[in-house]
C-alpha positions in Angstrom: -33.6 25.5 -3.3 -31.1 22.7 -2.4 -32.0 19.0 -2.2 -29.5 16.1 -1.9 -26.6 18.5 -2.5 -28.1 19.8 -5.8 -29.3 23.3 -6.3 -32.5 23.9 -8.2 -33.8 27.2 -9.4 -37.5 27.7 -9.2 -39.0 29.8 -12.0 -42.2 31.8 -11.4 -44.2 33.3 -14.2 -47.1 35.9 -14.2 -49.5 36.1 -17.1 -52.0 38.8 -18.1 -55.6 38.2 -19.1 -54.6 37.5 -22.7 -52.3 34.7 -21.7 -49.1 36.7 -22.3 -46.3 36.3 -19.9 -45.7 39.7 -18.2 -43.1 38.7 -15.6 -40.6 35.9 -15.1 -38.7 35.4 -11.8 -35.9 32.9 -12.3 -33.9 32.7 -9.1 -32.6 36.2 -8.4 -33.4 37.5 -11.9 -36.6 39.2 -12.8 -37.7 40.0 -16.3 -40.8 42.1 -17.1 -42.3 41.9 -20.6 -44.0 44.8 -22.4 -46.2 44.2 -25.5 -47.1 46.2 -28.6 -50.0 44.8 -30.6 -49.6 41.4 -29.0 -45.8 41.2 -29.6 -43.0 41.5 -27.0 -41.7 45.0 -27.7 -39.1 45.2 -24.9 -38.1 43.8 -21.5 -36.9 45.3 -18.3 -35.2 44.0 -15.2 -36.5 44.2 -11.6 -35.2 47.8 -11.3 -37.0 48.9 -14.4 -33.9 49.1 -16.5 -34.5 48.1 -20.1 -32.5 45.0 -21.2 -33.9 44.2 -24.6 -35.7 45.9 -27.5 -37.3 44.0 -30.4 -37.7 45.3 -33.9 -41.2 44.4 -35.0 -42.2 43.9 -38.6 -45.3 45.0 -40.4 -46.8 41.4 -40.1 -46.5 41.6 -36.3 -43.4 39.4 -36.1 -40.1 40.0 -34.5 -37.3 40.7 -37.1 -34.4 41.4 -34.8 -33.6 42.0 -31.2 -31.1 44.2 -29.3 -29.9 43.0 -25.9 -28.3 45.3 -23.4 -25.9 43.4 -21.1 -23.8 45.4 -18.6 -21.7 47.7 -20.8 -22.3 45.9 -24.1 -25.1 45.7 -26.6 -25.7 42.7 -28.7 -27.8 42.5 -31.9 -29.5 39.3 -33.3 -31.3 38.9 -36.6 -34.1 36.3 -36.8 -34.2 34.0 -39.8 -37.5 32.4 -40.5 -38.6 29.2 -42.4 -41.5 29.0 -44.8 -43.9 28.6 -41.9 -42.6 31.8 -40.2 -41.0 29.8 -37.4 -37.7 31.0 -36.1 -35.1 28.8 -37.8 -32.0 30.6 -36.5 -30.6 33.6 -34.8 -27.6 35.4 -36.3 -25.2 37.6 -34.4 -24.1 40.9 -35.8 -20.7 39.3 -36.8 -22.6 36.8 -38.9 -22.0 33.8 -36.6 -25.0 31.7 -35.5 -26.3 32.2 -32.0 -29.2 29.7 -32.2 -30.4 27.0 -34.6 -33.8 25.4 -34.2 -34.5 21.9 -35.5 -38.1 20.8 -35.9 -39.0 17.3 -34.9 -42.3 15.7 -35.5 -43.4 16.3 -31.9 -41.9 19.6 -31.1 -39.1 22.0 -32.2 -35.8 21.7 -30.3 -33.6 24.7 -29.8 -29.9 24.1 -30.0 -27.9 26.8 -28.5 -24.5 27.6 -30.1 -23.5 30.0 -27.4 -24.8 31.4 -24.1 -28.0 33.0 -25.5 -30.8 34.2 -23.2 -34.5 33.7 -23.9 -35.8 34.9 -27.3 -39.1 35.6 -28.9 -40.6 32.8 -30.9 -42.2 33.1 -34.3 -45.6 33.6 -32.7 -44.2 36.6 -30.7 -44.3 34.9 -27.3 -41.2 34.9 -25.2 -39.7 31.4 -24.5 -36.7 30.1 -22.7 -34.0 28.2 -24.4 -32.6 25.1 -23.0 -28.9 24.5 -23.8 -28.9 21.1 -25.5 -25.6 21.1 -27.2 -22.9 23.4 -28.5 -22.9 23.2 -32.3 
């Protein structure tokens, strides 16, 4: 959608009866979400091609994620704080992909690189907003 010379992308979401997002359409990109015991296990694109796989821990939390992008696969490890909230994501080379900073009102995600949406500590998928490069 274009208004006053600016292009805006409209995001559409579909949820199941348990309140879990099962599909996100963001412009021309579609992501389908598949759950295991209430946790996002993997995602696919509009063609049914798998584009992520989450490693789920015994407590029903996501420990790591594998992202399939074109001809490359990227791995991210979730670091948690004492409240089991995601405090950072670490790439396989040890560099930081995401750092979350908790404020009194709400946590703020700071994106250190071009990182797609990730699973939050309560196992729901959320979209990151790029606030600043750290």
